[in-house]
C-alpha positions as CSV (number, residue, x, y, z in Angstrom):
1,M,131.6,275.9,90.6
2,V,134.2,277.2,92.7
3,S,137.3,274.7,92.6
4,T,138.4,272.7,95.8
5,K,141.8,274.5,96.0
6,R,140.1,277.6,95.9
7,K,137.3,276.1,98.7
8,L,140.1,274.7,100.8
9,I,142.5,277.4,100.5
10,A,143.6,277.0,104.0
11,M,144.9,273.5,103.3
12,L,146.1,273.3,99.7
13,N,147.7,276.9,100.0
14,P,148.2,277.6,103.7
15,K,150.8,280.7,103.5
16,S,148.5,282.5,101.1
17,P,147.2,285.6,102.4
18,V,143.5,284.5,102.2
19,S,145.0,281.9,104.9
20,E,146.1,284.3,107.1
21,Q,142.9,286.0,107.3
22,Y,141.4,282.5,108.3
23,R,143.9,282.3,110.8
24,T,143.2,286.0,112.1
25,I,139.6,284.5,112.3
26,R,140.5,281.5,114.2
27,T,142.3,284.1,116.9
28,N,139.5,286.4,117.3
29,I,136.9,283.2,118.0
30,Q,139.8,282.1,120.4
31,F,139.8,285.7,121.8
32,S,136.2,286.1,122.3
33,A,136.1,282.8,124.4
34,V,137.8,284.5,127.4
35,D,135.0,283.8,129.8
36,R,133.8,280.4,128.2
37,E,135.3,277.7,125.8
38,I,133.8,277.7,122.5
39,R,133.4,273.8,122.1
40,S,130.5,273.9,119.2
41,L,130.1,276.7,116.5
42,M,127.7,277.5,114.0
43,V,128.6,279.0,110.5
44,T,125.5,280.5,108.5
45,S,124.5,283.6,106.0
46,S,121.3,285.5,105.6
47,S,120.9,284.6,102.0
48,P,122.3,281.4,99.6
49,G,125.9,282.1,97.6
50,E,127.5,284.1,100.2
51,G,130.2,281.7,101.0
52,K,129.4,280.4,104.4
53,S,130.3,276.7,103.2
54,T,133.8,278.0,102.1
55,T,134.3,279.6,105.4
56,A,133.1,276.9,107.7
57,A,135.3,274.6,106.1
58,N,138.3,276.8,106.0
59,I,138.0,277.7,110.2
60,A,137.7,274.1,110.6
61,I,140.9,273.5,108.6
62,V,142.7,275.8,110.5
63,F,141.9,275.1,114.0
64,A,142.9,271.4,113.2
65,Q,145.9,272.8,111.9
66,Q,146.3,274.3,115.2
67,G,146.1,270.9,116.7
68,K,142.3,270.5,117.7
69,S,140.4,267.8,116.9
70,V,137.7,269.3,115.1
71,L,134.3,267.5,113.4
72,L,132.6,269.7,110.5
73,V,129.1,268.9,110.1
74,D,126.9,269.5,107.1
75,A,123.6,270.4,108.9
76,D,122.4,272.0,105.8
77,M,120.1,268.9,105.1
78,R,118.1,270.6,102.1
79,K,121.0,271.7,99.9
80,P,124.0,270.1,101.3
81,T,127.5,270.8,99.7
82,V,130.7,269.7,102.0
83,H,130.5,266.2,100.4
84,Y,131.5,268.0,97.3
85,T,134.0,270.5,98.8
86,F,136.1,267.3,100.5
87,S,135.2,265.2,97.5
88,M,133.4,262.7,99.7
89,N,130.7,260.3,99.5
90,N,127.3,261.5,101.0
91,A,125.3,258.1,101.1
92,Y,125.1,258.4,104.8
93,G,125.9,261.4,107.3
94,L,124.1,263.3,109.5
95,T,120.8,261.9,108.9
96,N,121.7,258.6,109.6
97,V,123.0,259.7,113.1
98,L,120.0,261.5,114.1
99,T,117.8,258.8,112.9
100,R,120.1,256.8,115.0
101,Q,121.0,254.0,112.3
102,M,124.5,254.8,112.9
103,G,127.1,256.3,115.6
104,I,129.1,259.3,115.3
105,N,132.1,257.2,114.7
106,E,130.8,254.9,112.0
107,A,129.3,258.1,110.1
108,A,132.1,260.7,110.4
109,K,134.6,260.6,107.8
110,V,138.3,260.5,107.9
111,S,139.8,264.4,105.5
112,N,143.4,264.6,104.3
113,L,143.9,266.8,107.0
114,E,145.2,265.6,110.3
115,G,142.3,266.3,113.2
116,L,139.7,267.0,111.2
117,D,137.0,264.9,110.5
118,V,134.0,265.7,108.4
119,L,130.0,264.4,108.9
120,T,128.4,264.7,105.7
121,S,124.5,265.7,105.5
122,G,123.9,262.1,104.3
123,P,120.3,261.5,102.6
124,I,118.0,264.6,102.6
125,P,115.6,264.2,105.3
126,P,111.7,265.4,104.9
127,N,112.0,267.0,108.0
128,P,115.2,268.8,108.6
129,A,114.4,271.4,111.1
130,E,112.5,268.8,113.3
131,L,115.3,266.4,113.2
132,L,118.0,269.6,114.5
133,S,115.6,270.1,117.3
134,S,115.0,266.7,118.4
135,N,116.4,264.7,121.7
136,A,118.7,263.3,119.0
137,M,120.3,266.2,118.2
138,K,121.0,266.7,122.0
139,Q,122.4,263.7,122.5
140,F,124.6,264.4,119.6
141,F,125.9,267.7,121.0
142,E,126.7,265.7,124.1
143,E,128.7,262.6,122.2
144,A,130.6,264.6,119.9
145,G,131.7,267.3,122.8
146,V,133.3,264.4,123.8
147,Q,135.1,263.2,120.9
148,Y,135.8,266.3,119.4
149,D,137.7,269.7,120.5
150,L,135.6,271.7,118.5
151,V,132.5,271.2,116.3
152,I,131.6,273.2,113.6
153,F,128.0,273.2,112.0
154,D,127.6,274.6,108.0
155,T,123.9,275.3,108.6
156,P,121.4,277.0,105.9
157,P,120.8,280.7,105.2
158,I,118.9,282.0,108.3
159,L,116.3,283.8,106.3
160,A,115.8,280.6,103.9
161,V,114.7,278.2,106.4
162,T,114.5,278.0,110.4
163,D,116.8,275.1,110.7
164,A,119.8,277.6,111.6
165,Q,117.9,279.1,114.3
166,V,117.1,275.8,115.8
167,L,120.5,275.3,115.9
168,A,121.6,278.9,117.2
169,N,121.1,278.4,120.5
170,Q,122.3,275.2,121.3
171,C,125.8,276.1,119.7
172,D,128.3,278.0,122.2
173,G,128.8,280.7,119.2
174,T,127.8,281.6,115.7
175,I,129.5,283.5,112.9
176,L,127.5,285.1,110.4
177,V,129.3,285.4,106.9
178,V,128.4,288.4,104.8
179,S,129.3,288.7,101.2
180,S,130.5,292.1,100.1
181,G,128.8,293.7,97.8
182,K,125.8,291.2,97.5
183,A,124.4,291.0,100.8
184,D,121.1,293.0,101.1
185,V,121.7,295.3,104.3
186,E,118.0,294.7,105.4
187,N,118.2,290.7,105.0
188,V,121.4,291.3,107.3
189,K,119.5,293.2,109.6
190,K,116.7,290.8,109.7
191,T,119.1,288.0,110.0
192,K,121.0,289.5,113.1
193,E,117.1,290.0,114.8
194,L,116.5,286.2,114.0
195,L,119.7,285.1,115.5
196,E,119.0,287.3,118.8
197,A,115.4,286.1,119.2
198,A,116.9,282.2,119.1
199,N,119.3,283.6,121.9
200,A,122.1,283.0,119.5
201,K,125.7,284.0,120.9
202,T,127.1,285.7,117.9
203,L,130.6,286.0,117.6
204,G,131.0,288.2,114.8
205,V,130.6,288.6,111.4
206,V,133.0,287.7,108.2
207,L,132.8,289.9,105.3
208,N,133.9,287.8,102.3
209,N,134.4,288.5,98.8
210,K,136.2,291.7,99.2
211,K,138.0,292.6,96.5
212,M,141.4,293.9,97.0
213,A,143.9,295.9,94.7
214,N,145.9,292.8,94.0
215,N,142.8,290.8,93.0
216,D,143.0,288.3,96.3
217,Y,140.2,287.9,98.3
218,Y,140.1,289.2,101.8
219,Y,138.3,288.0,104.3
220,Y,137.1,290.2,107.9
221,Y,136.1,289.2,111.2
222,G,134.9,291.7,113.6
223,V,132.2,292.0,116.3
């Protein structure tokens, strides 16, 4: 398992080249929002293990470092990982909010970074896709949009389950994470097609795990 320090590099080593790349991603997201403000963002991938959760966490961090109030939501209610990344308890979270057992204020956890709250997945439900497409989810968007400047959703891989497609057209933007040397070209094309079919507003792609000469990880954002 990748260490927390590596996963949260933008928080723990903000002067590193990798952290600078996350700030570049932040800038490009803001540039893509010339005609509309990005208030909700979905981060996904075509397949597991491409780094979408690490990318989502660090994008959330760099926006919070800019002074935004940010909520990072673990919407991967099948194989949640955000609570591990931030060393948090996952006894309650998004599922409790969507089943109306708790409010967002009760369920969201304060991180070690000012401006960044984390909503872990909570107990794994039997019907994740149904919860994400429910009226309770629409209400969640409304309430979270009032309380936070930006809500970032870490979702399951597109090709694994339908959950991310359900969320795609509800979010103001989608970021696709592609792992260099691992991602299958046909899978990425299929993912793009599925996002288009879901009317997702795809902002661009993050190329992850591209090794450079100095062995640092390099992240590239482009449309």
